C-alpha positions, 0 to 999 in steps of 0.5 A, spaced: 862 769 565 868 766 567 875 769 565 877 766 558 884 764 561 880 760 566 876 757 561 882 755 557 886 753 564 887 746 562 889 748 555 894 753 554 895 760 556 891 766 553 895 772 552 894 779 549 898 785 547 899 791 551 902 798 552 902 803 558 896 806 556 892 800 555 894 797 562 890 802 565 884 803 560 883 796 559 886 793 566 879 790 568 879 786 562 886 784 562 886 781 569 880 777 568 881 774 561 888 774 560 894 770 564 900 772 559 901 779 556 906 781 551 909 789 550 906 791 543 912 795 542 916 797 549 921 792 549 923 792 541 930 795 540 928 802 538 924 803 544 929 800 549 936 803 546 934 808 541 941 811 542 947 807 543 948 805 550 942 809 552 937 804 555 930 807 557 926 802 561 921 806 563 915 804 559 917 796 559 918 797 567 911 800 568 908 794 564 912 789 567 910 792 574 903 791 572 904 784 570 908 782 577 902 786 581 897 781 578 901 775 577 901 775 569 906 771 565 910 775 560 912 774 553 918 777 550 918 781 544 923 782 540 930 781 540 932 782 533 927 785 527 929 789 521 924 794 523 924 799 529 931 798 530 935 804 530 940 806 524 946 806 529 946 799 530 948 798 523 952 804 521 960 804 521 960 796 523 963 790 520 960 783 522 963 783 529 961 790 530 954 788 529 954 782 533 957 786 539 951 791 538 946 785 538 949 781 544 950 787 548 943 789 547 940 782 548 944 781 555 942 788 558 935 787 556 934 780 557 938 779 564 933 785 566 927 781 566 930 774 566 925 773 572 919 776 568 919 773 561 918 766 560 919 766 553 922 771 548 921 772 540 929 772 539 928 773 531 922 776 528 920 776 521 926 774 518 923 769 512 921 773 505 914 772 503 914 776 497 919 773 492 923 767 491 928 769 496 929 765 502 931 770 507 929 777 507 934 782 505 936 786 511 942 789 514 942 783 519 943 779 513 947 784 509 952 785 514 952 778 518 950 773 513 944 768 513 946 765 519 945 771 523 939 767 526 944 762 529 948 767 533 942 770 535 939 764 538 946 762 541 947 769 544 940 768 547 941 761 550 947 763 553 944 770 556 937 766 558 939 759 560 932 757 563 927 761 558 924 759 552 926 761 545 922 762 539 922 764 532 916 769 530 913 770 523 907 772 519 903 769 513 905 762 517 899 759 513 901 761 506 905 757 501 910 758 500 912 762 506 909 756 511 914 751 508 920 756 508 919 757 515 918 750 517 925 749 513 929 754 516 927 752 523 928 745 522 935 746 519 936 750 526 934 744 530 938 739 526 944 743 527 943 744 534 941 751 534 938 752 541 930 754 539 924 751 543 919 753 539 915 757 533 911 763 534 905 764 529 903 771 529 896 769 525 894 776 523 888 773 519 881 776 516 874 774 516 876 771 508 883 769 509 886 764 510 882 758 509 881 753 514 884 748 510 890 752 509 890 753 517 889 746 519 895 744 514 900 749 517 899 746 524 899 739 521 906 741 518 909 745 524 907 740 529 912 735 525 918 740 528 917 737 535 917 744 538 912 748 542 908 752 538 905 759 540 900 763 537 903 770 538 899 776 535 892 773 533 887 778 530 881 777 525 880 783 521 873 785 518 877 787 511 880 782 506 887 784 505 887 787 499 880 791 501 882 799 501 874 801 503 872 803 510 866 802 514 862 805 519 861 799 523 861 791 521 855 788 519 852 782 523 854 778 517 861 780 518 861 779 525 858 772 524 864 770 519 869 773 524 866 769 530 866 763 526 873 764 524 875 765 531 871 759 533 874 754 528 881 756 529 880 755 537 878 748 536 884 747 532 888 750 537 885 745 542 886 739 538 894 741 538 894 743 546 900 738 547 904 743 543 901 749 543 903 753 549 900 760 549 895 763 544 896 771 544 891 776 541 894 782 539 890 787 543 885 787 548 879 790 545 876 794 538 877 801 541 885 800 541 888 796 535 894 797 530 889 795 525 886 802 525 892 804 521 894 798 517 894 797 512 890 803 511 892 809 515 886 811 520 881 806 517 877 803 523 877 796 524 874 791 529 879 785 529 878 783 537 874 779 542 871 785 545 868 791 542 869 798 543 865 799 549 869 793 552 863 788 551 864 781 549 863 780 542 860 773 539 867 771 537 868 771 544 862 767 546 864 762 540 871 760 543 868 759 550 862 754 547 866 748 548 
C-alpha cells in the first residue's frame, strides 16, 4: 500500500497529531503516511511557559527535530486558548499587561520555530457554542475585550510575516455555532485583520453530524475566500451523549465509521482548491485522547489504524478513489 500522503499528493497535506512518545512508538506510520504533524499539547501556552519567563522547549524541540529529520511540515497549535493557559498569565494584570504577556509569549515561541511551522492556530475555540453568547467567556475577553482576537492576529502577523494564520474551532458544522464562526471570521477579514484561514477541528462520531450538515458547512465556509484546514479529525464510535463502554467496536460500527471517513474525504477532495491540510488527531487507536474524553478511561477507536497499527476499513475507504 502506498502512503496516504502520496495518494493525496495532488490534493492537500495529510497530517497527524503527535507527542514525544508517539514520534517513537508510531514513527513508521507517521513517516509513511503523513507529511504534516501538529504537537498535540507540547506547543500550548502551559507546556511552553508554565511560569512567567521560564520557557521550556524540551518536548517541542524533540518533535521539531523529528519533523526536520524526516522532512515533515508542521502546524503550530496554539498561541491563544482559554484552556491549558497558566493562571499567572491573567493574574494582577490590566488589558495592557495581559497583551504584553501574550505578545512576549507569541514572539519568543513563534520566532524559535519560524522556519519550521508553516501555519499557526493563532486563536483556538473563542466562539461560544452552548448559549446565546457570541464569544466564549474567558479571561481573554474579560480583561482585553471581545477584540482580543484582533490583537492576537496582528501580533502574529508582525512576528511571523510569512506564516499562514488560522482561527481554529470545534462544532464547526453545528448551527448556530457554524454561523457564529463564519460571521466572526468574515468580520475580521472585512476589517483588515490578517487572517489566512479557518481550522475546522472535525471531532465527529459515526452518528453525528449528518452529511448534509457537513456539506452545508463547507459550502458556507468556502464563501469566506480563505483557506480551510481540517485540523483535529477523528470519528468516535460513540454518540456524543453515550456514556456506555465497549469491549470492542462491532463490524457494523466500523462500517459506519468507514462510511463517514469515505463520505467526508470525498467532500474534502471536492474542495481541494481551498483545503490546505487534513489532519487526524492521532495516529492509531492505541493512543487517542478520546480514551479519556468525554468519559475517563473509556476505550475508543476513532482513527485510521487499529491498536496493532494495521489499516482499518476507514483507511481503505478514503484511499479508494
